[in-house]
N, C-alpha and C positions, 0 to 999 in steps of 0.2 A: 434545463437538467444538465450535469455534471456526468462525464464519463467517467465511469470504474478506474481506469489507470492514471485520472486525477486526483481522485476521490483516496486511492493507494497512498497515490503520490504526496496529496496536502497533508494526510495522518504520519506519512514515512516521517516528513518534514519535520512537523510537529513532536511524533517520538524522539527524531533523532536530537531536536533541539533543548527538550525536556531531559535528555541524556547529558547535557552538554557537552555533543559532541561534534566535531566538523564532519563533513562532509570525507573528508581526507581519514580522519580517524575512524569511521564508520567502516569506508570501506576497508582499510587494514585489519579491523576485527572481523569483519565478513567476508573477508578474502576476495574482495570486489574491486575495481577500477574505480578513484572518487568519480571519474566523469561518470561511471554508469548510475553512480548515485544520484549524480546529476539529473540524469536523465529520466532515471527513477519519480524523481519528485518533481519535475515538471511535466509527468503524465505522460513522454514522449516515449517511453519503454513500457509494456509489461509483463511484469515477471514472475517467472512459471512457480511452483512449488520449490524447488531446489533455492533459486534465492529467494522467498519468503522465507523458507528455512533460515537461510546464515542470517537473516537480520530479522529477525526475531531471536534468533538464537546471541545474536551481538549486540543487541540493546535490550535483554533480557526482559523481554514486554510476551504479551497474551497476542494470537494470532487477531484477537476479536479489538484488538487496537488499532489494526493495520486496516481493519474492514469498520471502524467506527463510524455511522450515518451512511450504511449498503444495506440492503434487506433485496429477500429474492421472494418476488410474489408469484406462488405457482399456477399455473394456466387454469384456467376454469375451462366448462367443456366448451369446445370449438373456437377456444383464445391460447394463442400464446403467453408462454410466462414473462416475465418481466425483472428485470433489477431497480429499485427504486432508490435515489441519492437522496440521505438528508429527507427534508420537508416537502412533500407534494404536494 
């Protein structure tokens, strides 16, 4: 299973590449340091809401594009909820 931050990072890299942007260009558009973009793409940082909003706006994408392949499975009685990633 892949962690949530790595899934978002891979999706961020895919969206950035599809937009034809470098990490430096995306960083400029989103008012973020290119090193931070790199950390996000490698899954070494977990973005908060404000960062996600900046990235979504800079890329001109929908929030779903960053969460592709991620789903929340609600808890059943006596169990905890969990995230699923891709196909399980």
